[in-house]
Every structure is written in structure tokens, then in C-alpha cells.
MMTF fields as JSON, N, C-alpha, C and O atoms, coordinates in Angstrom:
{
  "mmtfVersion": "1.0.0",
  "mmtfProducer": "UNKNOWN",
  "numBonds": 379,
  "numAtoms": 380,
  "numGroups": 95,
  "numChains": 1,
  "numModels": 1,
  "chainsPerModel": [1],
  "groupsPerChain": [95],
  "chainIdList": ["A"],
  "bondAtomList": [4, 2, 8, 6, 12, 10, 16, 14, 20, 18, 24, 22, 28, 26, 32, 30, 36, 34, 40, 38, 44, 42, 48, 46, 52, 50, 56, 54, 60, 58, 64, 62, 68, 66, 72, 70, 76, 74, 80, 78, 84, 82, 88, 86, 92, 90, 96, 94, 100, 98, 104, 102, 108, 106, 112, 110, 116, 114, 120, 118, 124, 122, 128, 126, 132, 130, 136, 134, 140, 138, 144, 142, 148, 146, 152, 150, 156, 154, 160, 158, 164, 162, 168, 166, 172, 170, 176, 174, 180, 178, 184, 182, 188, 186, 192, 190, 196, 194, 200, 198, 204, 202, 208, 206, 212, 210, 216, 214, 220, 218, 224, 222, 228, 226, 232, 230, 236, 234, 240, 238, 244, 242, 248, 246, 252, 250, 256, 254, 260, 258, 264, 262, 268, 266, 272, 270, 276, 274, 280, 278, 284, 282, 288, 286, 292, 290, 296, 294, 300, 298, 304, 302, 308, 306, 312, 310, 316, 314, 320, 318, 324, 322, 328, 326, 332, 330, 336, 334, 340, 338, 344, 342, 348, 346, 352, 350, 356, 354, 360, 358, 364, 362, 368, 366, 372, 370, 376, 374],
  "bondOrderList": [1, 1, 1, 1, 1, 1, 1, 1, 1, 1, 1, 1, 1, 1, 1, 1, 1, 1, 1, 1, 1, 1, 1, 1, 1, 1, 1, 1, 1, 1, 1, 1, 1, 1, 1, 1, 1, 1, 1, 1, 1, 1, 1, 1, 1, 1, 1, 1, 1, 1, 1, 1, 1, 1, 1, 1, 1, 1, 1, 1, 1, 1, 1, 1, 1, 1, 1, 1, 1, 1, 1, 1, 1, 1, 1, 1, 1, 1, 1, 1, 1, 1, 1, 1, 1, 1, 1, 1, 1, 1, 1, 1, 1, 1],
  "groupList": [{"groupName": "MET", "atomNameList": ["N", "CA", "C", "O"], "elementList": ["N", "C", "C", "O"], "formalChargeList": [0, 0, 0, 0], "bondAtomList": [1, 0, 2, 1, 3, 2], "bondOrderList": [1, 1, 2], "singleLetterCode": "M", "chemCompType": "L-PEPTIDE LINKING"}, {"groupName": "THR", "atomNameList": ["N", "CA", "C", "O"], "elementList": ["N", "C", "C", "O"], "formalChargeList": [0, 0, 0, 0], "bondAtomList": [1, 0, 2, 1, 3, 2], "bondOrderList": [1, 1, 2], "singleLetterCode": "T", "chemCompType": "L-PEPTIDE LINKING"}, {"groupName": "GLU", "atomNameList": ["N", "CA", "C", "O"], "elementList": ["N", "C", "C", "O"], "formalChargeList": [0, 0, 0, 0], "bondAtomList": [1, 0, 2, 1, 3, 2], "bondOrderList": [1, 1, 2], "singleLetterCode": "E", "chemCompType": "L-PEPTIDE LINKING"}, {"groupName": "GLN", "atomNameList": ["N", "CA", "C", "O"], "elementList": ["N", "C", "C", "O"], "formalChargeList": [0, 0, 0, 0], "bondAtomList": [1, 0, 2, 1, 3, 2], "bondOrderList": [1, 1, 2], "singleLetterCode": "Q", "chemCompType": "L-PEPTIDE LINKING"}, {"groupName": "SER", "atomNameList": ["N", "CA", "C", "O"], "elementList": ["N", "C", "C", "O"], "formalChargeList": [0, 0, 0, 0], "bondAtomList": [1, 0, 2, 1, 3, 2], "bondOrderList": [1, 1, 2], "singleLetterCode": "S", "chemCompType": "L-PEPTIDE LINKING"}, {"groupName": "PRO", "atomNameList": ["N", "CA", "C", "O"], "elementList": ["N", "C", "C", "O"], "formalChargeList": [0, 0, 0, 0], "bondAtomList": [1, 0, 2, 1, 3, 2], "bondOrderList": [1, 1, 2], "singleLetterCode": "P", "chemCompType": "L-PEPTIDE LINKING"}, {"groupName": "LEU", "atomNameList": ["N", "CA", "C", "O"], "elementList": ["N", "C", "C", "O"], "formalChargeList": [0, 0, 0, 0], "bondAtomList": [1, 0, 2, 1, 3, 2], "bondOrderList": [1, 1, 2], "singleLetterCode": "L", "chemCompType": "L-PEPTIDE LINKING"}, {"groupName": "GLY", "atomNameList": ["N", "CA", "C", "O"], "elementList": ["N", "C", "C", "O"], "formalChargeList": [0, 0, 0, 0], "bondAtomList": [1, 0, 2, 1, 3, 2], "bondOrderList": [1, 1, 2], "singleLetterCode": "G", "chemCompType": "PEPTIDE LINKING"}, {"groupName": "ALA", "atomNameList": ["N", "CA", "C", "O"], "elementList": ["N", "C", "C", "O"], "formalChargeList": [0, 0, 0, 0], "bondAtomList": [1, 0, 2, 1, 3, 2], "bondOrderList": [1, 1, 2], "singleLetterCode": "A", "chemCompType": "L-PEPTIDE LINKING"}, {"groupName": "CYS", "atomNameList": ["N", "CA", "C", "O"], "elementList": ["N", "C", "C", "O"], "formalChargeList": [0, 0, 0, 0], "bondAtomList": [1, 0, 2, 1, 3, 2], "bondOrderList": [1, 1, 2], "singleLetterCode": "C", "chemCompType": "L-PEPTIDE LINKING"}, {"groupName": "LYS", "atomNameList": ["N", "CA", "C", "O"], "elementList": ["N", "C", "C", "O"], "formalChargeList": [0, 0, 0, 0], "bondAtomList": [1, 0, 2, 1, 3, 2], "bondOrderList": [1, 1, 2], "singleLetterCode": "K", "chemCompType": "L-PEPTIDE LINKING"}, {"groupName": "ARG", "atomNameList": ["N", "CA", "C", "O"], "elementList": ["N", "C", "C", "O"], "formalChargeList": [0, 0, 0, 0], "bondAtomList": [1, 0, 2, 1, 3, 2], "bondOrderList": [1, 1, 2], "singleLetterCode": "R", "chemCompType": "L-PEPTIDE LINKING"}, {"groupName": "TRP", "atomNameList": ["N", "CA", "C", "O"], "elementList": ["N", "C", "C", "O"], "formalChargeList": [0, 0, 0, 0], "bondAtomList": [1, 0, 2, 1, 3, 2], "bondOrderList": [1, 1, 2], "singleLetterCode": "W", "chemCompType": "L-PEPTIDE LINKING"}, {"groupName": "TYR", "atomNameList": ["N", "CA", "C", "O"], "elementList": ["N", "C", "C", "O"], "formalChargeList": [0, 0, 0, 0], "bondAtomList": [1, 0, 2, 1, 3, 2], "bondOrderList": [1, 1, 2], "singleLetterCode": "Y", "chemCompType": "L-PEPTIDE LINKING"}, {"groupName": "ASN", "atomNameList": ["N", "CA", "C", "O"], "elementList": ["N", "C", "C", "O"], "formalChargeList": [0, 0, 0, 0], "bondAtomList": [1, 0, 2, 1, 3, 2], "bondOrderList": [1, 1, 2], "singleLetterCode": "N", "chemCompType": "L-PEPTIDE LINKING"}, {"groupName": "HIS", "atomNameList": ["N", "CA", "C", "O"], "elementList": ["N", "C", "C", "O"], "formalChargeList": [0, 0, 0, 0], "bondAtomList": [1, 0, 2, 1, 3, 2], "bondOrderList": [1, 1, 2], "singleLetterCode": "H", "chemCompType": "L-PEPTIDE LINKING"}, {"groupName": "ILE", "atomNameList": ["N", "CA", "C", "O"], "elementList": ["N", "C", "C", "O"], "formalChargeList": [0, 0, 0, 0], "bondAtomList": [1, 0, 2, 1, 3, 2], "bondOrderList": [1, 1, 2], "singleLetterCode": "I", "chemCompType": "L-PEPTIDE LINKING"}, {"groupName": "PHE", "atomNameList": ["N", "CA", "C", "O"], "elementList": ["N", "C", "C", "O"], "formalChargeList": [0, 0, 0, 0], "bondAtomList": [1, 0, 2, 1, 3, 2], "bondOrderList": [1, 1, 2], "singleLetterCode": "F", "chemCompType": "L-PEPTIDE LINKING"}, {"groupName": "VAL", "atomNameList": ["N", "CA", "C", "O"], "elementList": ["N", "C", "C", "O"], "formalChargeList": [0, 0, 0, 0], "bondAtomList": [1, 0, 2, 1, 3, 2], "bondOrderList": [1, 1, 2], "singleLetterCode": "V", "chemCompType": "L-PEPTIDE LINKING"}, {"groupName": "ASP", "atomNameList": ["N", "CA", "C", "O"], "elementList": ["N", "C", "C", "O"], "formalChargeList": [0, 0, 0, 0], "bondAtomList": [1, 0, 2, 1, 3, 2], "bondOrderList": [1, 1, 2], "singleLetterCode": "D", "chemCompType": "L-PEPTIDE LINKING"}],
  "groupTypeList": [0, 1, 2, 0, 3, 4, 5, 6, 6, 7, 7, 1, 8, 2, 6, 9, 6, 5, 4, 10, 1, 7, 10, 5, 11, 6, 11, 11, 12, 2, 8, 4, 11, 13, 6, 6, 14, 2, 15, 7, 16, 2, 0, 8, 16, 8, 1, 6, 8, 10, 6, 8, 9, 6, 7, 7, 7, 5, 5, 17, 3, 10, 8, 7, 11, 18, 5, 6, 13, 5, 18, 19, 6, 6, 19, 10, 12, 8, 6, 8, 11, 6, 7, 11, 18, 16, 11, 4, 1, 4, 2, 19, 7, 15, 8],
  "groupIdList": [1, 2, 3, 4, 5, 6, 7, 8, 9, 10, 11, 12, 13, 14, 15, 16, 17, 18, 19, 20, 21, 22, 23, 24, 25, 26, 27, 28, 29, 30, 31, 32, 33, 34, 35, 36, 37, 38, 39, 40, 41, 42, 43, 44, 45, 46, 47, 48, 49, 50, 51, 52, 53, 54, 55, 56, 57, 58, 59, 60, 61, 62, 63, 64, 65, 66, 67, 68, 69, 70, 71, 72, 73, 74, 75, 76, 77, 78, 79, 80, 81, 82, 83, 84, 85, 86, 87, 88, 89, 90, 91, 92, 93, 94, 95],
  "secStructList": [7, 3, 3, 3, 3, 3, 6, 6, 6, 6, 3, 3, 3, 3, 3, 7, 7, 7, 7, 6, 6, 1, 7, 1, 3, 3, 7, 2, 2, 2, 2, 2, 2, 2, 2, 2, 2, 2, 2, 7, 7, 7, 7, 7, 2, 2, 2, 2, 2, 2, 2, 2, 2, 2, 1, 7, 1, 7, 7, 7, 3, 3, 3, 6, 6, 3, 3, 3, 3, 3, 2, 2, 2, 2, 2, 2, 2, 2, 2, 2, 2, 2, 7, 7, 7, 7, 1, 1, 2, 2, 2, 2, 6, 7, 7],
  "xCoordList": [-14.161, -13.184, -13.488, -14.643, -12.445, -12.57, -12.109, -11.132, -12.817, -12.407, -11.614, -11.902, -10.609, -9.835, -9.414, -9.257, -9.232, -8.788, -7.336, -6.513, -7.027, -5.665, -5.192, -5.644, -4.287, -3.804, -3.034, -3.0, -2.418, -1.66, -2.575, -2.25, -3.694, -4.614, -5.635, -6.342, -5.714, -6.663, -8.108, -9.014, -8.333, -9.696, -9.759, -8.975, -10.699, -10.889, -10.307, -10.56, -9.537, -8.954, -9.502, -9.741, -9.7, -10.159, -8.947, -7.926, -9.076, -7.997, -8.496, -9.45, -7.873, -8.272, -7.576, -6.347, -8.338, -7.79, -8.066, -9.17, -7.072, -7.309, -8.304, -8.4, -9.026, -9.982, -9.789, -9.077, -10.432, -10.316, -10.859, -10.411, -11.804, -12.399, -11.725, -12.154, -10.675, -9.979, -8.928, -9.184, -7.76, -6.665, -6.126, -6.135, -5.661, -5.096, -3.701, -3.272, -2.994, -1.662, -1.584, -2.165, -0.865, -0.794, 0.638, 1.575, 0.799, 2.11, 2.455, 1.601, 3.693, 4.146, 3.325, 2.953, 3.034, 2.259, 0.838, 0.25, 0.289, -1.053, -1.033, -1.968, 0.024, 0.154, 0.229, -0.353, 0.945, 1.049, -0.328, -0.666, -1.104, -2.463, -3.387, -4.217, -3.247, -4.089, -3.875, -4.836, -2.614, -2.32, -2.941, -3.437, -2.915, -3.516, -5.039, -5.663, -5.631, -7.092, -7.741, -8.802, -7.118, -7.73, -7.324, -8.089, -6.106, -5.59, -5.149, -4.813, -5.144, -4.729, -3.229, -2.775, -2.462, -1.004, -0.409, -0.53, 0.244, 0.923, 2.284, 3.135, 2.471, 3.72, 4.078, 3.453, 5.093, 5.508, 6.012, 6.493, 5.894, 6.378, 7.87, 8.332, 8.627, 10.07, 10.372, 11.358, 9.548, 9.751, 9.501, 10.243, 8.459, 8.209, 9.392, 9.786, 9.96, 11.114, 12.315, 13.026, 12.535, 13.647, 13.47, 14.415, 12.242, 11.965, 12.096, 12.438, 11.826, 11.991, 13.465, 13.783, 14.362, 15.802, 16.324, 17.106, 15.892, 16.428, 15.694, 16.263, 14.427, 13.601, 12.71, 12.95, 11.702, 10.797, 9.514, 8.597, 9.437, 8.229, 7.284, 7.53, 6.201, 5.258, 5.879, 6.674, 5.52, 6.049, 5.527, 4.418, 6.34, 5.958, 6.507, 7.368, 5.993, 6.471, 7.013, 6.736, 7.79, 8.282, 7.796, 7.836, 7.338, 7.006, 8.051, 7.882, 9.112, 10.248, 10.906, 11.39, 10.921, 11.508, 10.457, 10.795, 9.192, 8.096, 7.7, 7.28, 7.831, 7.365, 5.837, 5.232, 5.238, 3.784, 3.465, 4.01, 2.574, 2.209, 0.85, -0.16, 0.802, -0.495, -1.332, -0.845, -2.581, -3.449, -3.621, -3.602, -3.786, -3.984, -2.749, -2.881, -1.56, -0.342, -0.142, 0.41, -0.584, -0.571, -1.442, -1.058, -2.629, -3.549, -2.916, -2.979, -2.31, -1.678, -0.536, -0.402, 0.291, 1.418, 0.921, 1.463, -0.105, -0.648, -1.221, -0.983, -1.967, -2.557, -1.483, -1.628, -0.411, 0.684, 1.401, 1.832, 1.53, 2.2, 1.366, 1.915, 0.058, -0.819, -0.819, -0.967, -0.657, -0.68, -2.095, -3.079, -2.169, -3.485, -4.133, -3.465, -5.428, -6.19, -6.01, -6.136, -5.717, -5.558, -6.479, -6.941, -6.738, -7.618, -6.86, -7.418, -5.597, -4.799, -3.323, -2.934, -2.52, -1.088, -0.429, 0.64, -1.05, -0.481, -0.536, 0.256, -1.452, -1.522, -0.44, -0.09, 0.091, 1.061, 2.42, 3.113, 2.803, 4.11, 5.172, 6.334, 4.785, 5.719, 5.298, 5.534, 4.685, 4.185, 5.269, 5.021],
  "yCoordList": [-10.149, -10.613, -12.036, -12.459, -12.744, -14.129, -14.244, -13.614, -15.052, -15.277, -16.557, -17.519, -16.57, -17.774, -17.868, -16.853, -19.088, -19.305, -18.881, -19.207, -18.166, -17.738, -18.302, -17.855, -19.278, -19.852, -18.834, -18.943, -17.851, -16.847, -15.884, -15.436, -15.57, -14.623, -15.32, -14.672, -16.632, -17.389, -17.175, -17.442, -16.71, -16.468, -16.406, -17.05, -15.625, -15.497, -14.172, -13.13, -14.215, -13.008, -12.82, -13.795, -11.577, -11.303, -11.204, -10.616, -11.782, -11.804, -11.165, -11.655, -10.088, -9.411, -10.069, -10.114, -10.569, -11.206, -10.328, -9.804, -10.157, -9.357, -10.047, -11.274, -9.264, -9.828, -9.17, -8.174, -9.741, -9.187, -7.767, -6.987, -7.418, -6.093, -5.139, -3.995, -5.602, -4.782, -3.893, -3.215, -3.908, -3.047, -3.465, -4.65, -2.505, -2.836, -3.456, -4.165, -3.194, -3.742, -4.306, -3.751, -5.409, -6.091, -6.147, -6.304, -6.016, -6.225, -7.702, -8.517, -8.048, -9.429, -10.438, -11.48, -10.158, -11.109, -11.245, -12.325, -10.16, -10.216, -11.001, -11.748, -10.835, -11.568, -13.07, -13.865, -13.45, -14.858, -15.44, -16.521, -14.747, -15.214, -15.177, -16.069, -14.15, -14.025, -15.213, -15.796, -15.566, -16.696, -17.985, -18.798, -18.172, -19.366, -19.323, -20.296, -18.208, -18.099, -18.081, -18.674, -17.412, -17.247, -18.324, -18.65, -18.883, -19.804, -21.15, -22.059, -21.287, -22.541, -22.782, -23.915, -21.729, -21.845, -21.425, -20.272, -22.391, -22.07, -21.467, -22.116, -20.235, -19.535, -18.741, -17.728, -19.221, -18.566, -17.152, -16.855, -16.302, -14.925, -14.928, -14.161, -15.799, -15.877, -16.332, -15.893, -17.194, -17.655, -16.523, -16.363, -15.733, -14.567, -13.603, -13.04, -13.41, -12.525, -13.071, -12.316, -14.377, -15.001, -14.87, -14.544, -15.128, -15.015, -13.579, -13.344, -12.61, -11.203, -10.886, -10.017, -11.594, -11.4, -12.196, -11.686, -13.445, -14.345, -14.281, -14.598, -13.867, -13.872, -15.103, -16.067, -15.073, -16.204, -16.074, -16.877, -15.089, -14.879, -13.914, -13.478, -13.583, -12.632, -11.239, -10.859, -10.478, -9.126, -8.228, -8.417, -7.255, -6.337, -4.948, -4.764, -3.991, -2.615, -2.286, -2.993, -1.208, -0.796, 0.61, 1.502, 0.786, 2.107, 2.371, 1.977, 3.031, 3.152, 1.789, 1.231, 1.25, -0.075, -1.182, -2.359, -0.808, -1.774, -2.374, -1.646, -3.706, -4.344, -4.452, -4.852, -4.093, -4.169, -4.977, -4.73, -5.945, -6.857, -6.465, -6.586, -5.992, -5.694, -6.973, -8.003, -6.894, -8.073, -8.681, -9.904, -7.858, -8.408, -9.18, -10.177, -8.729, -9.445, -10.707, -11.692, -10.685, -11.904, -12.971, -14.138, -12.555, -13.491, -14.09, -15.302, -13.253, -13.736, -14.694, -15.735, -14.347, -15.197, -16.544, -17.592, -16.511, -17.749, -18.649, -19.856, -18.084, -18.885, -19.5, -20.64, -18.767, -19.315, -20.421, -21.407, -20.272, -21.277, -22.554, -23.655, -22.41, -23.565, -24.429, -25.648, -23.824, -24.61, -24.978, -24.468, -25.86, -26.228, -27.318, -28.016, -27.446, -28.485, -29.794, -29.832, -30.868, -32.179, -33.184, -32.948, -34.3, -35.333, -36.528, -37.306, -36.686, -37.794, -37.41, -36.476, -38.147, -37.856, -38.151, -37.614, -38.996, -39.31, -38.085, -37.99, -37.167, -35.946, -34.966, -34.081, -35.111, -34.162, -34.267, -33.262, -35.458, -35.668, -35.946, -36.165, -35.941, -36.237, -37.466, -37.542, -38.427, -39.626, -40.406, -41.449],
  "zCoordList": [52.082, 53.03, 53.449, 53.509, 53.729, 54.146, 55.583, 55.986, 56.353, 57.728, 57.802, 57.091, 58.668, 58.873, 60.321, 61.0, 60.793, 62.162, 62.284, 61.429, 63.33, 63.575, 64.899, 65.953, 64.869, 66.116, 66.945, 68.171, 66.306, 67.042, 67.784, 68.884, 67.195, 67.814, 68.694, 69.465, 68.582, 69.388, 68.989, 69.779, 67.806, 67.359, 65.853, 65.155, 65.359, 63.925, 63.463, 64.067, 62.405, 61.835, 60.434, 59.721, 60.037, 58.685, 57.773, 58.131, 56.604, 55.646, 54.366, 53.762, 53.947, 52.717, 51.542, 51.491, 50.619, 49.433, 48.228, 48.084, 47.353, 46.162, 45.238, 45.218, 44.493, 43.545, 42.191, 42.062, 41.189, 39.842, 39.762, 38.921, 40.607, 40.568, 41.546, 41.694, 42.213, 43.2, 42.561, 41.566, 43.141, 42.711, 41.342, 41.009, 40.552, 39.239, 39.342, 38.432, 40.444, 40.673, 42.075, 43.008, 42.227, 43.515, 44.015, 43.232, 45.322, 45.929, 45.82, 45.472, 46.113, 45.893, 46.693, 46.154, 47.954, 48.767, 48.23, 48.291, 47.707, 47.123, 45.815, 45.524, 45.029, 43.771, 44.032, 43.295, 45.081, 45.455, 45.764, 45.282, 46.547, 46.888, 45.693, 45.516, 44.869, 43.683, 42.741, 42.239, 42.504, 41.617, 42.139, 41.359, 43.448, 44.033, 43.935, 43.51, 44.323, 44.358, 42.982, 42.787, 42.038, 40.713, 39.709, 38.801, 39.874, 38.86, 39.429, 38.67, 40.751, 41.362, 41.303, 41.463, 41.075, 40.992, 42.328, 42.742, 43.004, 44.259, 43.927, 43.317, 44.331, 44.055, 45.311, 45.625, 46.016, 47.255, 46.971, 45.877, 47.962, 47.848, 47.529, 46.684, 48.214, 47.976, 46.551, 45.958, 46.005, 44.628, 43.649, 42.68, 43.894, 43.045, 43.105, 42.084, 44.293, 44.45, 43.674, 43.01, 43.759, 43.052, 41.545, 40.826, 41.069, 39.638, 39.156, 37.997, 40.036, 39.672, 39.413, 38.602, 40.105, 39.899, 38.714, 37.912, 38.605, 37.583, 36.245, 35.201, 36.287, 35.096, 35.061, 35.787, 34.235, 34.09, 34.887, 34.719, 35.74, 36.533, 35.848, 34.723, 36.534, 35.952, 35.864, 36.724, 34.83, 34.704, 35.825, 36.324, 36.208, 37.274, 36.984, 36.124, 37.714, 37.665, 39.041, 40.01, 39.129, 40.429, 40.738, 39.891, 41.962, 42.491, 43.566, 44.72, 43.184, 44.084, 44.211, 43.226, 45.43, 45.658, 45.699, 45.828, 45.591, 45.75, 44.403, 43.504, 44.252, 43.022, 43.024, 44.019, 41.909, 41.754, 40.5, 39.424, 40.665, 39.581, 39.011, 39.704, 37.749, 37.14, 37.02, 36.555, 37.441, 37.473, 36.084, 35.944, 35.067, 33.72, 33.243, 32.534, 33.624, 33.239, 34.078, 33.589, 35.334, 36.138, 35.496, 35.417, 35.035, 34.38, 33.123, 32.917, 32.286, 31.051, 31.369, 30.725, 32.364, 32.737, 33.259, 32.906, 34.097, 34.671, 33.586, 33.598, 32.657, 31.585, 30.697, 30.256, 30.429, 29.631, 30.397, 29.799, 31.694, 32.528, 32.617, 32.639, 32.667, 32.786, 31.535, 31.627, 30.38, 29.153, 28.735, 29.273, 27.778, 27.235, 28.08, 28.844, 27.928, 28.621, 27.87, 26.646, 28.597, 27.978, 28.671, 29.788, 28.0, 28.547, 29.103, 29.877, 28.72, 29.244, 29.185, 28.484, 29.931, 29.937, 28.596, 28.307, 27.768, 26.467, 25.53, 24.592, 25.781, 24.981, 25.373, 24.592, 26.563, 27.104, 26.428, 26.273, 26.028, 25.442, 26.488, 26.146, 27.782, 28.879, 29.647, 30.853, 28.993, 29.665, 30.252, 30.857]
}
């Protein structure tokens, strides 16, 4: 668990962050934090919801009405989104 300052609570609040050894599937808010913590990809919860409707986001399963993102598929999606490692912008082709 990670501690963080909470201006609303006026003190320190504990924040549970998903980890690779944690749950096999994550709720949307957990998937958003996981992508940031594990891959450095900022992806708002609302953006994940939009991508779930339009397509192009990470694959998910549904348990009733609750979308659940398998961690292994989040990892694959993030790595594909990141692309290859480059040393300069001239290698990117979008200079």
C-alpha cells in the first residue's frame, strides 16, 4: 500500500494499488492506475470507458455489468501501444 496526502481527509490516506502479483483482473479504475504505474501510460477512467464503446482500448471481460481487464492483456496492449524503443526522433518517421 502507498500512502498519500489527502486534502479532503486532512491527513494521510492509504491507497491500494494493483500489482502484477495481485488480482488477475482489474476494475476500470484499477486498470487506469495499473497502466500508469507499470507502463507509464496515463489513461483516464473515462477514456477507458470511451474506448470500451468505440474500440481500440485494452480488451476486457464483463462480470454482469462490471468490466474487468485481465492484467496479462493490459500488459500486451500497453506494450503494443508504446511501440519500439528509439534513440532519436529521426528513427520514428514522424520528425
